[in-house]
N, C-alpha and C positions, 0 to 999 in steps of 0.2 A: 305554264298554261298561257296560250297567246289568246288575246281577243281579236278575232277576225271581222272584217267588214260586215260580212253576213249575219253576225252575231249583235251588231250595233242597233239600238232603237233609233239612233239619230246617225244617219251615214255621215261620212266625213263632211260633205259639202253642206248639209244642214246643220251639223254640229258647229262649224267654223261660223256659219251664218248666225246661229245663235249666240255663239260666244262674243261676237264682235257687233251684236245689236247695240244701239244707242241706249244710254242709260235709261232714258224715259220708257224705253220699249222693254227693258229688263224689269223695271219697276212694275209696269202694268201686267207682265207675264207672271211675275212673282205673287201678286194680288189674285190672279186668276187660278193659279195653282193652289194657293192656299184655300181658296172658296171650294175649289173642285175637291180637295181633300177632305175638308169639313163636311161637305155634303155627302161624299161617298161613305164616310163613316158615321153618318148620322150625328155628327157633333161629338163623337167620342175620340177626341184628339188632345194632345198635349204639345207643349214646346219643351224640347230638350235645352235646357237654360244653363250656361257654365258661367254666366257673369262676364264672359269675353265680349270683344268687340263684335264679331259676326253674329252671336246669338243675342246680343242686345238689339242690334238691327233687326234680326228676324223677329223677336218678340214684339217690338214696335209694329212691324208690319202686320203681324198676326192680330195683335190688339186693335190696330186701326181697322183691319178688315173684318174680324169676327166679334171682338168685344173681350172684356177682361175676365170673363169667366173660364176662359181656356186656361188650364192650369200651366204655370211656368215651374218646371220640374228641375231642380238643382241637386246633382250628386256631390255630396261633401265628401271627397276622398281624403281630406287632411293634407293634400299636397298643393292647395290653391294658395295664391298670394293671399295675405291676410286682408288687403283691401278688396280682393275679389269676393271673398266670402261676406264681408260687410256689405258690399255692393249689392250682391245677389239677394241678400236678405232684406234689403230695403224695399224689394218690390212686394213683400208680404202686404204693404200698405195700400197697394194699387190694383189688387185683383187676386185672383187664385194663384196660390204658391204652394209648392210641396217640397220637402228635402229628403233625399234618400241617402243612404250610405252603402259601401261595399262590406262584404262579410269579412275581408282581410285588410290590414293595413298594408303600406308600402313596404316596411321592414320585413314583414312575414312574406310578402310577394317576392322580394329580391332574394330572400334566403332560401326560398322553396324554388322558384323558377329561373332566378337569374336577374341581372342588370339590364334595364332599357338603355342600349348604347349604339352609336352610330346612326342607324335609321331603323324604322320598324322593318321595312323589308329584308335589310341585310341582317338584322338581329334574328329574324325568322330563320333565314338560311343557315346563320352559325349554329342555332339552336338544333335544327334538323341534322346538320352535318355531325354535330357532336353527340347527339343523344338519339336521333331517330333510326329506325329500322328501315334503311333505304335500299331499293334495288341497285345493283352496280350501275345501270344506265342512269338513273335519276341523280345518283351521287356524282357520277362524271358530269351530267349535264350542270349540276350546280357548282362544280369545281371549274369546268372548262368549256361550258356551252355545248352547242351541238351543230349539226350541219347548217342550221338556219342562222347561226351566229352566236354572239355571246350576251344577247341582251338578258337571259335569265340567269346568268351565272354570279357567283358571289365574286366581286372585284378582287383581284389578286392581293391588293394592299391589306385587306381585311382578312385573308384566310389564315394569316398566322395566329388570329384570335380564337380560332375553332378549338384548340387544345391549350388556351391559356390558363391561368390559374383562377379566372372567374367566369362563371356562367354567364352567358349573354342571352337574352330572350325578349320577344315581342308581347309576351304573355301578360304584362302589366295592364295595358289598355283593356284587355278582355276581361280580367278579373276585377278591376277598380272601376270601369266605366260601363262596359257593354253589359255585363251580367246584372249589375243593379237596375239598369234600364229594362232589360229584358223581363226581369222579374217584376218590375212595375206594370209592364204591359199585360203580363199574365193575371197579375192581381186586379187590375182595373179595367182591362179591355180596351184602353185608350192607345191610339197610334201616333207615333211622334212627327213632329216637324224638327228637322235638324238643320243648323246653320253651316253646311257645308258648301265651300266655295270651289269652283272649277280650278283655280290656280294654286291650290294649297300644295298639291303634289301631282306628278305625272299620273300615278297610279289613280288618284281621284278624278281627274280629268277624264281618263279613259273610263273609269267606272261610270261617270256621269254620261258619257256618250253611249254607253251600253244600256242605260236604264232610263234616261230622261229625268224629269224633276220629281214625279210621284211613282213609286214603286209599290205596285198594289198586291204583288205575291213574290214567293221565294224566300230565302233565308232573312233577308233584311228589308222588312216592309217599313217604308219611310216616306216621307216628303221632304225634298230638299229644294224649297223654292228659291234659293240664292245659288242653284247649281251653275248657272251661266255667268255669275257675278265674279269680277276680279276684285282684288283687294282695294283698287282705286275706287271701284263703284260703293263698296261698303263705306270706305273713307269719306266718300262724297255724300252719301245719305247722313252719316253722323254729322258732317261738317254743316250741311244745309239745315239739319233739323236741331242742331245743339241749342238747347235753352228753350226750344219750342214746347208748347203744350201738345203732347200726343193725346188725342181725343179718340177714346175707342168706340167702336160701334155701339157697345153697351158697357157701363161702369165708369169708374172714377178716371178723370184726366190725370196726366202726370207730366212733369218736365223732362223732356228728352236729355240724357246725359250719358257718359260712358265712364267706365271705372277709372278713377284718377291715377291708377298706376300706369296708364297709357300717356299720361301728359296732356298736352293740348295738341289740337289738329290744326296745322297751318296749311295755306295753299300758296305755292310759289309762282313766280311769273310765267312759268310754263304750264299751269293749271294742274301741277302734281301735287297731291295731298300728301303730308308727312305727320308722323307721331313724334313728339318730343321726348316720349318715355319708353317703356317696354314696347317692343314691336310685337310680341307674341306673349301670351299668358296662359299657357298651358300648365302642367305640373311643374312646381318649382324644382324638383330634385330629378326631374327626367333628363336623361343624357342623350336622347335623340337629337342629332343635329349639332351636338356641341363640339364636335371634331371639326366642322366647318366654320364655327363662328369666328369672327375677329375679336380681338381684345378691346375692351374688357368684355369677356364672355359671360354668360349668365351666372356662373358660379362665382366670379371675381365682382360682379355687381352685387350678388346675394351677400358677400363678405362685408361690404360697405353698408348696404340698406337694410339687411336682415341679419344681423350678428347672431342671434339666438338660433335661428333655422340653420345658418352656415355651421355654427357648432356642432350641431346634431347631425348635420349631412356629412361632415368630414370625420366625425369621431368613429373609431373602429366599431365593427359589429360586435366584437368581444366586450366593448364597454358599453353596449346599447345603442350605438349609433347607426349610420347607414353605411359606413366604410367607403365613402366615395373619394377620400383623399388617396388612398393607394390605388383605386380604380383609375383615377383620372391621371395619376403619375404613370401607370401601367400604358394608357393610352397616348401619353405625351401631351395631355391638355393642361395648360396652366390653370390653376385654380386660386391664385393669391394675387392681390394687387402690388404694385411696386411700392406703395405707399405702406402697405401692411408689413412687408419685409424690412423696410427701411433702407435708407442709402448707406452704403459702406463707406466709412471715413478713414482714409489711409493717410500715413505720414511716411516720408521716404527718407533713407539715410543717404550718406554721401555718395554711396555705391549705386544709387538709384533703386534699392531694394525696399519693398514695402515692409514697415514695421507697425506693430499695434498703435492705435491713435491714444 
């Protein structure tokens, strides 16, 4: 499906203008959209809070604009970094906070639906091509593109995984995150603020151009006040407010910080902000994007920093683990550090042949 110019809420020129607004303009726009969302739903709103960088900045903006009675709702999937869970729960002391859980755990999801690998978009195409009842035309479109080009096709390099030994799927996010929040909305009647930014992915940027910040109808009703923000905008807000008191419109003040797993935020001579620790803190065991990561990748870092979680992740499913060792080997993704493997010590004989040390 193509998003066409006529379908966009923000036409290309206006979208680019908003994307390149000065930081101060984006900040003002975010606060305005927060207030509009609150007023439209008569205060029946909540913050979808992951404990990550984007949602921490979003929560601060919502608290500054509306007050601490707006609930921060954390979905504990069991896949978060231990520091993220601890950090998220610390907000219980500073205002309304709720914790929800999915009906299935990650191991159950991968055994039923398949592993989240490569990317969400490509995993969806692999699942459809492997298990879907597709028309010949749509199947050919996913495999080869059509007269408009190859924009929507599954890249050739991933097509060999359609019939591989492991199921690949994008369903994990739906089951473990979207469904619990949808159930929360049905139960409470509250509508969400979400910390989505426009440079997270090509798909999300175009989705924002289609909907704008506040989406009042359709399948996904939501407010995304950080929609036009870049990662640099988010880092700037965190850098400038680090250690400052966030004073809500109503409720207790708190000192702004980000989860320690990110390390420190620094600003270089060119004005670019950097994180010294983890760059992203999604689900620990997720395989989306790992094929494009430089070493040490997320699993190699996990081996060093979180050996207990790493052992469970790599253990075979028959032994009660997640089976990621064999999956990553199948993808050709390294999962061990050089230090863990150990350097091979060799001695050589007079014929320059290696012998056991």
